[in-house]
Backbone as JSON, one array per atom type, in Angstrom:
{
  "sequence": "XXXXXXXXXXXXXXXXXXXXXXXXXXXXXXXXXXXXXXXXXXXXXXXXXXXXXXXXXXXXXXXXXXXXXXXXXXXXXXXXXXXXXXXXXXXXXXXXXXXXXXXXXXXXXXXXXXXXXXXXXXXXXXXXXXXXXXX",
  "N": [[22.75, 45.39, -39.04], [20.37, 46.73, -36.93], [19.32, 46.09, -33.84], [16.82, 46.53, -31.48], [15.12, 47.1, -28.32], [11.63, 47.25, -27.87], [10.07, 50.2, -26.83], [7.59, 50.14, -25.71], [6.65, 47.46, -25.18], [8.91, 45.93, -24.74], [9.88, 43.91, -26.38], [12.33, 42.49, -28.6], [13.35, 43.83, -31.72], [13.95, 44.42, -35.24], [15.26, 47.41, -35.86], [14.33, 50.03, -37.94], [14.06, 52.72, -38.2], [12.58, 55.87, -37.1], [10.22, 56.04, -34.35], [11.19, 54.02, -31.53], [9.61, 51.48, -31.63], [8.12, 48.33, -31.78], [6.87, 46.41, -34.63], [4.42, 45.14, -33.94], [3.4, 46.67, -31.8], [3.18, 49.11, -33.15], [1.12, 48.51, -34.93], [-0.95, 48.08, -33.08], [-1.18, 50.67, -32.0], [-1.97, 52.05, -34.28], [-4.46, 50.84, -34.72], [-5.79, 51.73, -32.42], [-5.79, 54.45, -33.0], [-7.55, 54.55, -35.21], [-9.86, 53.69, -33.92], [-10.27, 55.79, -32.07], [-10.64, 57.9, -33.85], [-13.07, 57.17, -35.09], [-14.71, 57.25, -32.83], [-14.67, 59.98, -32.23], [-15.98, 60.98, -34.46], [-18.53, 59.91, -34.05], [-19.16, 61.01, -31.58], [-19.01, 64.08, -31.39], [-19.0, 66.09, -29.45], [-17.53, 65.24, -27.31], [-15.13, 65.36, -24.63], [-11.52, 65.55, -24.28], [-10.68, 63.95, -22.15], [-12.89, 62.22, -21.88], [-12.78, 60.92, -24.36], [-10.31, 59.67, -24.08], [-10.79, 57.96, -21.82], [-12.93, 56.31, -22.74], [-11.79, 54.99, -24.9], [-9.5, 53.9, -23.98], [-6.96, 55.15, -24.27], [-4.04, 57.09, -23.89], [-4.09, 60.52, -22.86], [-1.96, 62.08, -23.72], [-1.24, 60.74, -26.05], [-3.46, 61.22, -27.7], [-3.28, 64.02, -27.89], [-0.85, 64.15, -29.25], [-1.56, 63.03, -31.75], [-3.31, 65.0, -32.6], [-1.61, 67.24, -32.76], [0.06, 66.32, -34.76], [-1.61, 66.6, -36.85], [-3.28, 64.53, -37.54], [-5.66, 64.05, -36.35], [-8.64, 65.97, -36.19], [-10.7, 68.31, -34.63], [-14.22, 69.05, -34.5], [-15.83, 72.16, -35.47], [-17.66, 73.02, -33.55], [-16.82, 71.7, -31.32], [-15.98, 71.17, -27.86], [-13.33, 71.09, -27.29], [-10.38, 72.85, -27.27], [-7.51, 73.86, -28.85], [-4.39, 75.6, -28.76], [-2.56, 77.88, -30.79], [0.9, 77.52, -31.06], [2.5, 79.69, -31.48], [1.1, 82.23, -31.58], [-1.09, 81.88, -29.93], [-3.71, 81.68, -30.76], [-6.95, 80.14, -31.15], [-7.16, 76.85, -32.33], [-8.05, 73.95, -34.33], [-6.61, 71.73, -35.03], [-3.22, 70.55, -35.37], [-0.16, 72.48, -34.81], [0.14, 75.15, -35.25], [-1.67, 78.15, -36.17], [-3.36, 79.06, -39.26], [-2.52, 81.6, -40.15], [-0.04, 81.99, -38.85], [1.35, 79.81, -39.91], [1.46, 80.55, -42.62], [2.98, 82.93, -42.38], [5.42, 81.89, -41.37], [6.14, 80.27, -43.52], [6.54, 82.18, -45.56], [8.66, 83.59, -44.42], [10.63, 81.63, -44.43], [10.89, 81.27, -47.19], [11.83, 83.79, -47.92], [14.24, 83.78, -46.53], [15.79, 81.98, -47.94], [15.9, 83.08, -50.42], [17.68, 84.64, -53.1], [19.69, 87.44, -52.47], [18.93, 90.72, -53.71], [21.08, 92.39, -55.8], [22.54, 95.54, -55.01], [22.89, 98.33, -56.98], [26.01, 99.9, -57.42], [27.26, 103.19, -57.0], [29.16, 104.9, -59.47], [32.62, 105.03, -58.89], [34.7, 107.81, -58.17], [37.78, 108.64, -59.5], [40.81, 109.0, -57.67], [42.56, 111.07, -58.48], [40.93, 112.91, -59.79], [39.43, 114.24, -57.82], [41.41, 115.55, -56.52], [42.21, 117.65, -58.05], [43.0, 121.05, -58.7], [40.95, 123.87, -58.64], [39.97, 126.81, -60.34], [38.55, 130.02, -59.96], [36.88, 132.24, -62.08]],
  "CA": [[21.4, 45.23, -38.51], [20.19, 47.44, -35.66], [18.28, 45.42, -33.06], [16.48, 47.3, -30.28], [13.95, 46.68, -27.54], [10.48, 48.12, -28.02], [9.9, 50.99, -25.62], [6.27, 49.85, -25.13], [6.47, 46.1, -24.66], [10.2, 45.34, -24.4], [10.3, 42.91, -27.36], [13.42, 42.85, -29.51], [12.92, 43.92, -33.11], [14.89, 45.03, -36.16], [14.94, 48.83, -35.93], [14.54, 50.6, -39.28], [13.96, 54.18, -38.13], [11.39, 56.39, -36.44], [10.16, 55.71, -32.92], [11.68, 52.67, -31.2], [8.43, 50.67, -31.31], [8.07, 47.13, -32.63], [5.73, 46.41, -35.57], [3.18, 44.73, -33.27], [2.92, 47.84, -31.06], [2.78, 50.1, -34.15], [-0.21, 48.1, -35.4], [-1.9, 48.34, -32.0], [-1.37, 52.12, -31.92], [-2.76, 52.44, -35.45], [-5.83, 50.4, -34.47], [-6.35, 52.66, -31.43], [-6.03, 55.7, -33.7], [-8.79, 54.4, -35.98], [-10.95, 53.61, -32.94], [-10.47, 57.15, -31.55], [-11.18, 58.69, -34.96], [-14.49, 56.82, -35.21], [-15.39, 57.73, -31.63], [-14.82, 61.43, -32.37], [-17.03, 61.19, -35.47], [-19.81, 59.58, -33.44], [-19.37, 61.86, -30.39], [-18.22, 65.29, -31.63], [-18.98, 66.97, -28.28], [-16.77, 64.59, -26.23], [-13.89, 66.02, -24.2], [-10.35, 64.68, -24.45], [-10.68, 62.95, -21.08], [-13.9, 61.22, -22.24], [-12.23, 60.14, -25.47], [-9.25, 58.86, -23.5], [-11.37, 56.92, -20.98], [-13.76, 55.38, -23.52], [-10.99, 54.24, -25.86], [-8.31, 53.41, -23.27], [-5.79, 55.74, -24.91], [-3.51, 58.18, -23.07], [-4.38, 61.87, -23.32], [-0.79, 62.53, -24.46], [-1.29, 60.15, -27.39], [-4.48, 61.96, -28.45], [-2.69, 65.32, -28.18], [0.17, 63.95, -30.28], [-2.26, 62.86, -33.03], [-3.85, 66.31, -32.98], [-0.46, 68.08, -33.15], [0.54, 65.79, -36.04], [-2.7, 66.87, -37.78], [-3.96, 63.29, -37.91], [-7.01, 64.22, -35.83], [-9.13, 67.34, -36.2], [-11.96, 68.41, -33.92], [-15.27, 69.82, -35.17], [-15.88, 73.58, -35.11], [-18.46, 73.19, -32.34], [-16.27, 70.85, -30.26], [-15.53, 71.92, -26.68], [-11.87, 70.97, -27.18], [-9.7, 73.98, -27.9], [-6.05, 73.83, -28.86], [-3.88, 76.94, -29.01], [-1.41, 78.04, -31.66], [2.1, 77.62, -30.24], [3.19, 80.95, -31.72], [0.33, 83.43, -31.22], [-2.1, 81.54, -28.94], [-5.06, 81.64, -31.34], [-7.64, 78.86, -31.04], [-7.08, 76.02, -33.54], [-8.7, 72.64, -34.19], [-5.62, 70.68, -35.26], [-1.86, 71.02, -35.65], [0.57, 73.23, -33.81], [0.08, 76.57, -35.56], [-2.83, 78.62, -36.93], [-3.05, 79.27, -40.69], [-1.8, 82.86, -40.3], [1.35, 81.76, -38.44], [1.94, 78.89, -40.91], [1.78, 81.34, -43.82], [4.09, 83.82, -42.05], [6.66, 81.11, -41.29], [6.48, 79.83, -44.88], [7.1, 83.31, -46.3], [9.96, 83.88, -43.82], [11.57, 80.63, -44.94], [11.12, 81.57, -48.6], [12.68, 84.98, -47.97], [15.56, 83.46, -46.0], [16.55, 81.25, -48.94], [15.9, 83.82, -51.68], [18.94, 85.32, -53.37], [19.56, 88.89, -52.25], [18.97, 91.54, -54.92], [22.27, 93.24, -55.71], [22.3, 96.99, -55.03], [23.88, 98.92, -57.9], [26.92, 100.83, -56.77], [27.52, 104.43, -57.75], [30.53, 104.84, -60.02], [33.62, 105.67, -58.01], [35.55, 108.83, -58.8], [39.2, 108.33, -59.3], [41.41, 109.88, -56.66], [43.2, 112.24, -59.07], [39.92, 113.9, -60.18], [39.03, 115.05, -56.67], [42.57, 116.3, -56.04], [42.51, 118.74, -58.97], [42.79, 122.41, -58.21], [39.99, 124.56, -59.46], [40.12, 128.26, -60.32], [37.37, 130.83, -60.27], [37.11, 133.32, -63.04]],
  "C": [[21.36, 45.89, -37.13], [19.01, 46.8, -34.92], [18.08, 46.22, -31.78], [15.33, 46.64, -29.55], [12.86, 47.71, -27.73], [10.29, 48.9, -26.72], [8.53, 50.78, -24.98], [6.23, 48.49, -24.45], [7.78, 45.41, -24.29], [10.69, 44.28, -25.38], [11.47, 43.42, -28.18], [12.88, 42.86, -30.93], [14.02, 44.59, -33.93], [14.48, 46.48, -36.37], [15.3, 49.38, -37.3], [14.48, 52.12, -39.29], [12.67, 54.6, -37.46], [11.4, 56.05, -34.97], [10.58, 54.27, -32.68], [10.53, 51.8, -30.71], [8.39, 49.5, -32.29], [6.85, 47.18, -33.56], [4.4, 46.03, -34.92], [2.57, 45.92, -32.53], [2.48, 48.95, -32.01], [1.38, 49.79, -34.66], [-1.27, 48.37, -34.34], [-2.21, 49.83, -31.88], [-2.21, 52.6, -33.1], [-4.22, 52.02, -35.31], [-6.52, 51.32, -33.46], [-6.66, 54.01, -32.08], [-7.35, 55.63, -34.47], [-10.01, 54.34, -35.08], [-11.29, 55.0, -32.41], [-11.1, 58.03, -32.63], [-12.67, 58.43, -35.16], [-15.29, 57.34, -34.03], [-15.65, 59.24, -31.73], [-15.9, 61.75, -33.4], [-18.42, 60.95, -34.88], [-20.17, 60.49, -32.28], [-18.57, 63.16, -30.54], [-18.13, 66.23, -30.43], [-18.17, 66.39, -27.11], [-15.51, 65.38, -25.9], [-12.73, 65.04, -24.39], [-10.32, 63.6, -23.37], [-11.71, 61.86, -21.35], [-13.38, 60.32, -23.35], [-11.17, 59.18, -24.95], [-9.82, 57.69, -22.69], [-12.13, 55.87, -21.79], [-12.94, 54.49, -24.45], [-9.71, 53.66, -25.27], [-7.03, 53.84, -23.99], [-5.35, 56.91, -24.04], [-3.84, 59.53, -23.7], [-3.2, 62.4, -24.14], [-0.79, 61.99, -25.89], [-2.31, 60.88, -28.26], [-3.93, 63.34, -28.83], [-1.63, 65.22, -29.28], [-0.48, 63.81, -31.66], [-2.83, 64.18, -33.52], [-2.72, 67.2, -33.48], [0.13, 67.63, -34.48], [-0.46, 66.02, -37.17], [-3.33, 65.59, -38.32], [-5.4, 63.32, -37.43], [-7.37, 65.7, -35.89], [-10.49, 67.36, -35.53], [-12.93, 69.3, -34.69], [-15.25, 71.27, -34.68], [-16.63, 73.81, -33.81], [-17.97, 72.32, -31.18], [-15.82, 71.7, -29.06], [-14.01, 71.9, -26.52], [-11.24, 72.12, -27.95], [-8.2, 73.8, -27.74], [-5.61, 75.26, -29.15], [-2.66, 76.89, -29.91], [-0.18, 78.24, -30.77], [2.83, 78.95, -30.42], [2.4, 82.15, -31.22], [-0.77, 83.15, -30.2], [-3.53, 81.51, -29.46], [-5.64, 80.23, -31.2], [-7.58, 78.11, -32.38], [-7.72, 74.67, -33.27], [-7.74, 71.48, -34.39], [-4.27, 71.32, -35.51], [-1.23, 71.76, -34.49], [0.41, 74.73, -34.0], [-1.19, 76.91, -36.32], [-2.39, 78.89, -38.37], [-2.22, 80.54, -40.9], [-0.32, 82.66, -39.96], [2.06, 80.82, -39.41], [2.36, 79.66, -42.15], [2.94, 82.29, -43.56], [5.42, 83.07, -42.01], [7.09, 80.64, -42.67], [7.1, 80.97, -45.67], [8.46, 83.71, -45.73], [11.02, 82.9, -44.32], [11.9, 80.9, -46.41], [12.06, 82.76, -48.73], [14.09, 84.68, -47.49], [16.42, 82.75, -47.05], [16.57, 81.94, -50.29], [17.25, 84.52, -51.85], [18.75, 86.81, -53.15], [19.69, 89.64, -53.58], [20.19, 92.46, -54.8], [21.9, 94.72, -55.84], [23.34, 97.6, -55.97], [24.72, 99.97, -57.17], [27.1, 102.07, -57.65], [28.94, 104.35, -58.28], [31.48, 105.62, -59.12], [34.43, 106.68, -58.81], [36.99, 108.45, -58.53], [39.8, 109.38, -58.36], [42.0, 111.13, -57.28], [42.18, 113.28, -59.52], [39.54, 114.79, -59.0], [40.19, 115.89, -56.14], [42.92, 117.49, -56.94], [42.2, 120.09, -58.35], [41.87, 123.11, -59.19], [40.18, 126.07, -59.27], [38.81, 128.91, -60.63], [37.74, 131.89, -61.25], [36.27, 134.47, -62.73]]
}
């Protein structure tokens, strides 16, 4: 049994994996997530700081939910996230669709079996050493 202290509240709990947060704090975070999600639906033009202030949630937590693709902002939202690879404007996640597709194809190619290149038949050494005569 792995017993740890919650990094949010300090309570001891049986750690099963993932972030070191007790079940009570996990439930509170999930409730805050649902509250923020509803707030964004009702106020699509709100900035991250407004969302944070109105819902008493840290900006880092909102950014984490966006990067995890749990939250997505509307197309007309003033909030702009940037792709971590190319810098394109995105509404959720870490990468734009183009970069996601490129990385997926690179991974597929990295694990694909290489196509064997047919070798030309080798000439035996005694054939090339033969003396030739002109007529």
